[in-house]
C-alpha positions in Angstrom: -0.1 0.3 0.2 1.3 3.2 -1.2 1.2 6.1 1.7 0.4 9.7 1.5 3.8 10.7 1.3 5.1 8.0 -0.8 2.0 9.5 -3.4 2.9 13.1 -2.7 6.6 12.3 -3.7 5.1 10.1 -6.5 3.2 13.2 -7.4 6.3 15.7 -7.1 8.7 14.1 -9.2 6.4 13.4 -11.9 5.9 17.8 -11.9 10.1 18.1 -11.9 10.2 15.3 -14.3 7.6 17.0 -16.8 9.3 20.4 -15.9 13.0 19.3 -17.1 11.3 17.8 -20.5 9.5 21.3 -21.1 13.0 22.7 -20.4 14.5 19.9 -22.7 12.9 21.7 -25.6 14.2 24.9 -25.3 17.7 23.6 -25.0 19.5 23.6 -28.8 22.9 22.0 -29.6 24.1 21.9 -33.1 26.9 19.9 -35.0 28.5 20.8 -38.2 29.8 18.4 -41.0 31.5 20.3 -43.7 29.3 22.8 -44.8 25.8 20.7 -43.0 24.8 22.6 -39.9 22.5 20.3 -37.7 20.8 21.8 -34.7 18.6 19.5 -31.8 16.8 20.2 -29.1 17.7 18.4 -25.8 14.5 16.7 -26.4 15.6 14.7 -29.3 13.7 16.8 -32.2 15.8 18.7 -35.3 15.0 22.1 -35.1 16.7 23.1 -38.2 19.7 22.0 -41.1 20.9 24.5 -42.5 23.5 23.4 -46.0 26.0 26.5 -47.2 25.9 26.8 -51.3 29.2 24.9 -52.0 28.6 21.9 -50.3 28.8 19.3 -53.6 25.1 18.0 -54.1 26.3 14.3 -54.1 27.8 14.6 -50.7 24.8 16.4 -48.8 23.2 13.5 -47.9 26.2 11.8 -46.0 27.2 15.0 -44.5 23.6 16.0 -43.7 24.0 12.0 -41.5 27.1 13.0 -39.8 25.9 16.5 -38.6 22.5 14.9 -37.4 24.0 12.0 -35.4 27.1 14.1 -34.1 24.0 16.6 -33.0 21.6 13.7 -31.6 25.0 12.4 -29.5 25.7 15.9 -27.9 21.7 16.5 -26.8 21.5 13.0 -25.6 24.4 13.7 -22.9 22.8 17.0 -22.2 19.3 15.9 -21.6 21.3 13.0 -19.6 22.4 15.4 -17.0 19.2 17.2 -16.7 17.3 13.8 -15.8 20.1 12.9 -13.7 18.8 14.8 -10.5 15.6 13.6 -11.2 16.8 9.7 -11.8 18.3 10.2 -8.4 15.2 11.0 -6.6 13.4 8.0 -8.1 15.7 5.5 -6.6 16.8 4.6 -9.9 20.4 3.9 -10.8 22.1 7.6 -12.0 25.3 5.9 -13.6 27.4 7.9 -11.2 
């Protein structure tokens, strides 16, 4: 049976998690690969892609994949750091 105190703590943690999730939307990280720049949010959503005019057309797909992958990896790190506190409070492993 869940006590009132435990229920209150879980509700508080849910609120904090929602707050962090909203904050992640506003954090943007970027990566560039030889003239192709990708910007993603810390919530793993693509925000923008900019391709320089001098990038050879046949190289765009590979460079775009590279820039997006690197930006996503950076976003994962930021997201994990932000969620670490909440995970610890919930008694879940934080990787430390």
